[in-house]
C-alpha positions in Angstrom: 0.0 -0.2 0.1 1.6 3.2 -1.1 1.0 6.6 0.9 -1.8 8.9 -0.6 -0.7 12.1 -0.1 -3.9 13.7 -1.0 -6.3 11.9 1.0 -3.8 12.7 4.2 -3.8 16.2 3.3 -7.7 16.1 3.5 -7.8 14.0 7.0 -5.4 16.9 8.2 -7.7 19.7 6.9 -10.9 17.6 8.6 -9.0 17.6 11.8 -8.2 21.3 11.6 -11.9 22.1 10.8 -13.0 19.7 13.9 -10.7 21.5 16.1 -11.8 25.0 14.9 -15.5 24.2 15.5 -15.0 22.9 18.8 -12.7 25.6 19.9 -15.2 28.2 18.7 -18.0 26.5 20.4 -16.0 25.8 23.7 -14.8 29.6 23.4 -18.5 30.9 23.4 -19.6 28.5 26.5 -16.5 29.9 28.4 -17.5 33.8 27.4 -21.4 33.0 28.5 -20.1 31.6 31.9 -17.7 34.1 32.3 -19.8 36.9 31.0 -22.6 36.1 33.5 -20.1 36.1 36.3 -19.0 39.6 35.6 -22.6 40.8 35.9 -23.3 43.2 39.2 -25.5 41.8 41.7 -28.6 43.6 40.5 -28.3 42.7 36.8 -27.8 38.8 37.8 -30.6 38.9 39.9 -32.9 40.4 37.5 -31.9 37.7 35.0 -32.3 35.1 37.8 -36.1 36.4 38.6 -36.9 36.6 34.7 -35.7 32.8 34.4 -37.3 31.8 37.7 -40.7 32.9 36.1 -40.2 31.1 33.0 -39.0 27.8 34.4 -41.1 27.5 37.4 -44.2 25.5 35.8 -41.6 23.0 34.2 -39.7 22.8 37.6 -42.6 22.6 39.8 -43.4 19.0 38.6 -40.1 17.8 40.3 -40.0 19.8 43.4 -43.7 20.7 44.1 -45.9 23.6 43.8 -44.3 26.9 45.5 -40.7 25.1 46.0 -38.9 26.7 43.1 -36.7 29.6 44.5 -34.2 32.0 43.1 -31.4 29.7 44.9 -32.6 26.7 43.1 -32.7 28.4 39.8 -29.2 29.6 40.1 -27.7 26.5 41.3 -29.4 24.6 38.5 -27.9 27.0 35.9 -24.6 26.5 37.3 -24.8 22.8 36.8 -26.4 23.2 33.2 -24.1 25.4 32.0 -21.1 23.2 33.0 -22.9 20.2 31.9 -23.1 21.7 28.2 -19.4 22.5 28.8 -18.7 18.8 29.7 -20.8 17.7 26.7 -18.9 19.8 24.5 -15.5 18.6 25.6 -16.4 14.9 25.5 -18.1 15.4 22.1 -14.7 16.8 20.9 -12.7 13.8 22.6 -15.0 11.6 20.6 -15.0 13.3 17.4 -11.1 13.2 17.5 -11.2 9.5 18.4 -8.9 10.3 21.3 -11.3 8.8 24.1 -9.0 7.3 26.9 -8.4 7.9 30.6 -5.7 10.7 29.7 -8.5 12.5 27.6 -11.1 12.3 30.3 -8.9 13.6 32.8 -7.8 16.4 30.8 -11.5 17.5 30.4 -12.5 16.9 33.9 -9.2 19.1 34.7 -9.9 21.8 32.1 -13.6 22.0 33.6 -12.3 22.6 37.3 -10.1 25.2 36.3 -12.6 27.1 34.5 -15.2 26.6 37.3 -12.2 27.9 39.7 -11.5 30.9 37.2 -15.4 31.6 37.4 -15.6 32.0 41.1 -12.5 34.2 40.9 -14.3 36.2 38.2 -17.2 36.6 40.7 -14.8 38.0 43.4 -13.9 40.9 40.9 -17.5 41.8 40.3 -18.2 42.0 44.3 -20.5 38.8 44.0 -18.3 36.7 46.3 -17.2 33.1 45.5 -18.2 29.8 46.9 -16.5 26.4 46.9 -19.9 24.5 46.9 -20.5 26.1 43.3 -16.9 25.1 42.2 -18.1 21.6 43.1 -21.4 22.1 41.8 -19.8 23.2 38.3 -17.6 20.5 38.3 -20.3 17.7 39.1 -22.3 19.4 36.1 -19.4 18.8 33.7 -18.6 15.4 34.9 -22.1 14.6 34.3 -22.1 16.2 30.8 -19.0 14.5 30.0 -20.0 11.1 31.3 -23.2 11.4 29.6 -21.8 11.9 26.3 -19.4 8.9 27.0 -22.1 6.8 27.9 -24.2 7.6 24.9 -20.6 6.7 22.7 -20.3 3.4 24.3 -23.7 2.4 24.1 -23.8 3.1 20.3 -20.3 1.5 19.8 -21.8 -1.7 21.3 -25.1 -1.4 19.4 -23.2 -1.3 15.8 -21.2 -4.2 16.9 
C-alpha cells in the first residue's frame, strides 16, 4: 500500500476544521459562563428572576408547587451551563477519536480550572465566591462528559 498524500492532506484539513469548530463552541460557552460572572448583583438577580418565572411551571413538576426558588434556579443554571461544557468537551474527544483515561482526565481538569476561574471572576464583580459552586460546576461538567461517553459506548456496542 502506497502513501496517499492527497487523502492524508484532506484528513488533516478535516481534523483542523473539527478543532476549529469545537474551539469556537467551547470559547462561546466560556464567554457565556464568565460573562454571567462579571455581571453586577442587581443585573444577575434580575436575570435570575426572569428565568425563575419562565421555568417555574416545569420545575414545580419535580420539586412541588411553590418550592421553586431563585436559589434553586441559580444552582441549576450552574449545573446546566457546566453540563453543556462537559458535553462539548466529551464530544470533541469522541470526534477526534481520542477517548481514553488521559483525555477524560484532561476534560475534567479543564472543567475544574474553568469553575475555579469563574468563582475568582465573581470576586471581581463583588458577588463573592463559594467552594460549593465550584463543586456544583464540576459535577455538572462531569455529568455532561460522562453522559456523552455513555451514549458513545452504548452506540459502539449497538453497532457491533
